[in-house]
Every structure is written in structure tokens, then in C-alpha cells.
N, C-alpha and C positions, 0 to 999 in steps of 0.2 A: 481582487486578489492577484490577478496576473501581473498588474502593474507593480505591486509591492514586491512580488517575487523577482521581477525583472530588475528593479532598482537595487534590491538587496544583492543580487548576483553581480550587478555592475559595480557596486561599492566594494564587494568582496574582491573582485578582480582588480580594481584600482588599488586596494590595500596590498594585495599580493604583488602587483607590479612595483609598488613603492618599496616594499620590503626587499624584493629581489634586486632592485636598482641600488638601494643602500648597501645591501650585503655585497654585491658585486664591486661597488666602488671601494668598500672597506678592504676586500680581498685583493684588489688590484694594487692598492697602496702598500701592501706588504711585499717586501723584497723577495721572499722565498716563493710566493705564489707567482710573481712576475717572472722570475727565473724559470720556474716550472713551465709556465705558458710558452716562453720562448723555446725551451727545450722540446716541448710537445709540438709546437709549430715546425720546428726543424725536423723532427722525426716524421711528421706527416708529409713535409715537403720531400724528404728523401724517398718515402714510399711512392709519392706521386711521380717523382723523377724516375724511380725504378720502373713503375708501370709504363710511363711514357717511353722509356728506352726500350723496354721489351716489346711493346706494341709497335714502335717505330721499326725495330729490327724485323719483326714479323711482316710488316707491310713491305719492307724492302725485299725480303725473301720471296714474297708472293708476287713481286714484279710491279709494285706500285710505288717505286722510289720517288716519283715526281710529286705525288700527293701524300706521301707518308707523314710529313709534319702535321698536316691538317686532319688526316684520317685517324691518326693516333690520338689526337686531342678529342675528336668526335667519339671515338670508342670509349674514352674515359668519361666523357659527359653522358653518354648513353648508359653506361654502367652505373654512374652516379644516380641517374634518374630511375633505373631499375631498383636500386636500394631505396630511393624515396618512395616509389609506389609500393614496394613490398612492405615498408614500415607503415604506410597508409592503410593497406589492406589489413595488416595485423592489428592496427589501432582501431579501425572501425568495427572490428568484431566486438570490442568491449565498450564502444561509445554507442549510446542509444540513437535510434533513428530520429532524424529531424534536428539533431543538435549541431550538425555541421551543414552549412549551406554549400551545396555542391557547386553552385555557380562560382563562389569565391575560390573553392578548391581548384576548379578548372582553370580560372584565370591565374591563380597563384602558380599552378603547375607549369603553365605555358611560360609565365614570367621567369620562373626558376630555371627552366630548360634553357631559355635564351641567355639568362644571366650566367649560367654555368659555362655555356659555350664562349661567351665574351670573356669571362674570368679566366678560363683555361687558356684562351688564346693569348691574352696579355701576360699570363703567368709562364707559359711554355713556348710560344711560337713567335711572338712579336719581336721584331728587330733581331732575328736570328738567335734567340735564347735557346732554341732547341739544340744548336750546335754545342753550346757550353754544357748543356744537360747531357748530351751524348758523350762528350769527352769525359765528364765526371763518372758517368755510368759505365763506360767501357773500362775504366781503370778498376772499378770494383768487380764487375762481371759476376754477379750473384746468380744463383739458380733461377729457374723459371717457374717454380711451384707457386709463388705468390701471384704472378701474373695469370696463372691458370685458375687458381682457386678464387681470386677476387670476382671475376664475372660468374663463375660457377655457383658460388654462394648466393650472389644476387639473384640469379635465375631460379635457384631452388627456393629461396625465401619468397620470391614473387609468386611462384606457383603454389606454394604452401598457403600463402595469404589468400589467393582467390579461391582455392579449393575449400579452405575453412569457411570463407564467407559464403560460398555456395551451399555448404552443409548447414550453415546457420540459417540461410534463407529457406531451406527445405525443412527446417525444424529438427534436424538430426544432430545439431551441435548446440 
């Protein structure tokens, strides 16, 4: 009975992946969706540049101007990982025990952390790209509320996630 259940889950997952791949390829072929994705990517990059500029300026004010390009990138990668772990904590509250292999999660988390560092390095720092980002950001000179709320929300979500998981383990949730 266990083998039948395993194979039916595997077939269901294969069909789900096939449907998602076909649906994605159909949507990408549509011009409106492609234009929307380009616009979405542009707005995400603007927010990433905004964060990088604010954290860079913070590092310079704190006296770390020589390592500011790299430390700003590491701050963004660390906050990204806080969001990842907070989403994981909130997700495992609803996923039954034993469904996720924690060894794979551990290796995937390490891989994702190093990938995010390399990705942000090539996106923001490599070959002096940070100088262009800083020039564009200085021209806009937005407020700092987004740069303050971005890590604050990640920290709050992370703590809410592990506290809810603790209550679940104690049987109170």
C-alpha cells in the first residue's frame, strides 16, 4: 500500500509540473505578460538599488567606506535569508512532520545563501557597478523608510515563525 501511495504522489507531482511548465510557456509567449515581467523586474531592481544605496551610505557614515560595497551586499543577502527562513518557519507550521527532509533543506539553505552572495556580487559590485548604482540613487534621493522597514519586517516575521512553531511543539497552537 505504501508503494502505491508513493507512486500515485509521484505521478501527481509529475502531472502538476507538466501543467505548470505548459502554462508558463503559454503565458510567456503572450506579449502583455512578457512586458509585465520586464516592468516587474525593473521595479524589483530599483528597490534593490535603493536598498544598496541606503546601506552603502550607512556604511560610509559608520566609518566603513573601504568595505562598504561588499558589506552593503552582504546585508542585503543576510536580510534575504531572514525572509527565506521566516517563510520556512511559517510554512512548516502547516506541513506535517516527516514530509520535508531536513537534510535537503539544510543543504539547499547553504546553497541558496552562497548563491545569493554571488548573485548580488555580480549584480551590484562586480566591475564597479556600485558606482553607477550610487549615481542613479543619489539623483533620486528617496527617504529611508523602506531601508528601515525591509530588515525590520524580516526580523519580526522570523521571530513570529519560530515562536508559533514553539507553541505548536508544546501543543498550544
